[in-house]
N, C-alpha and C positions, 0 to 999 in steps of 0.2 A: 135177516132183513134189517135194513137201516132206515131210520126215520128222521134224518137230519137234513138241513138245507145248506146250500152254499151261497155265498153272497157276492154280488157284483154291484159295486156302488151301493145304492140303497135298495136294490132289488134282491130278494131271496129266490134262489133257483133250486129246484129239486130235480135230481137225475133219477130217471126211471129206467131200470134194466128190464126190457121186455123179453125175458128168457127164463126158462126153468133150469138152464144148464148150470150145474155146480162148478164147472170149469170156468165159465165166463164170470160167474160171481167171484170166484177165487182170484181171477186175474185182475178184476177191478179193485178188489180189496188190496191186492199186492201193489197196485199203483197208488194207493192212498185215496181212492175215490170213495165217496159215501153216497149211498143210493137206496132206493126202494126197489124191490123185485116184484114184478107182476108178470103173469104168464098169459100171453095172448092165445085166444082160441082160434086156431087157423087150420084149414085143410091143406096141408102141404102137397098132397097128391093132385090137387086141382090146378097147380101151377105148372106150366110147360114153358120150355125155352129152347132155343137152338143150340146153346152151348152152356157150359158150367158157369162161366162168368155172369152171363145174363140171368141164369136161374137163381144163383145165390143173391144177386141184387134184387130181383123181383120178390123173392121170399122175404128178404130183410125188410123191404118196403111194406109188404103185406102185413108182416108182424107188427111193424111200427104203426101202421094205420089202424090196426085193431085197438090200439091204446092211444087214441088221439090225445095229444098233450093239452092239459089245462093251462091256464095262464101261469107263467113262470115255471113250467115244467119242461124238461128236455127228455125225450124218449130215445133210448138207444136199443136197437134190435139188430140181430145178426143171424146168418145161416151159413153152414159149412158143408161142403160136399167134396168127395174125391173124384177125380176124373182120370180114367186110364184108357188110352187109345180112343179118346172121344166118347167113351161110355161113362155115364155118371153113376157113381156108387154112393148110396145114402147109408142108412143104418140097416144092418142085417136083421131079418125077422126070425131067423132060426139058426141052429147050429150048422145045418147044411148050407144055408145062405152065407153065413160067416165064412165057412170053409171055402166056398166057391169064390167069394170076394178075395180072401187072403191068398188063395192059390193063384188068382189072376194077378195080384200085386207081387207075388213071390219072385225075388230075383230081378225085379223090374223097377223102372222109375215111373212114378205117377205124379200128379199135380193135386194139391189141396187148395181149394178156393174158399174164401170167406167173404161174403157180402155184408156190408154194414150200412145201416140207415140211422141217421141222427135227425130228429125233428123237434122243433118247437112251434109255437103258434106263428112265429114270424118268418122262419126259414127252415130249410131242410137240405141235407146233403146225402148222397149215396155213393159208395165206392166199393171196390173189391180188391183183394190182395191174393196173390198166388205164391205158393211155395212148392218147390220141387223136392220130392222125397224118393230116395232109392232104398229098396229092401235088400237084405242079405238073401241068399238062396237058402231056404229052410226045407227040412224034410216034412213029409205029411205028418209024421208023429210029433214034430215040434209045433206045427201049426195047430194040431188037435189039442196038444197040451195047453197052448195059449188060449184057445177057445174055451177049454174046460175051466179057466179062471173066471169066466163070465164077463170079462172086461169088454169084449167087442160089441155087446148088444145095444148100447146107447150111443155109439160113435160112428160117424161117417167113415165108410171104408172098412169098418170092422176092427179098428185098432185105436189104442190111445197112446200117443207118443210120450205122454207125461206119466204113464204107468208102466206095466210090464211090457206093453207094446214097444217100448224103447229098444228092447232086445231084438226087434225085427229090423230096426232101421240102421242101415249102413252109413248114409250121409243125407244131409239136407242142404238145399240152396235157397236162401230166403229167410223169412221171419219164422222162427221156431214157434212163437206164440200163436201165429196164424194157424198152425197145424193143431194146436190145442183147442182153438175155437174162436180166437179174437186177436187180430193184429194190434197188440196193445199199444205200442208206441205211437202208431198212426192214429188210433182211436183217441188217445189222450190229446194229441195235437189238434185233432178236429174238434174235440169237445171244448177246447179253449176258445174257439171261435163262437161258441154258444154261451160262454161265460162260466163253464164248468171247469174247475181246476182241482188237482189233487190237494188233499189236506197236507199242510207242512208237518203235521204230527203223524201222518199216515204211516 
């Protein structure tokens, strides 16, 4: 957790990451951004949408609204899901659920959507980014071995591309970091419009 501020002119601005995701935290650190982490209390199951793009944007906005920005604060929130043949895959709840998800993705191409909301007291923006991911054809034994690592259980679609799940991935088209959980370069560019910039020593 970080407790510093960033300066725009004579105003000090504080970036708030509205997420408990260690991957989003690590990505912001990688970019040289300094921030406080706060976890919004939201019921993600209460949100419905007609497609994955709409869903992640609605969830990102809902998370951001739970941490309404104070003066000189900028709140960043995000949500990521996997979509396969129009079906939305979130985080598996059991080994059986993880196996079903990974079997559905096995040897196929799916889409990873991340919705992002950025809010201050003065303005807000919301957007989503999609990345196309293709899996190798894996045996049931290989999928079971991956599930046994425990990695799938806090990740949309049941895999982590930044971890052992990389071995499932044949190719991607689009932003790799979007699959990790945050389209980093676009987020940094959008934050600049709010006066938040990476530290030169980051």
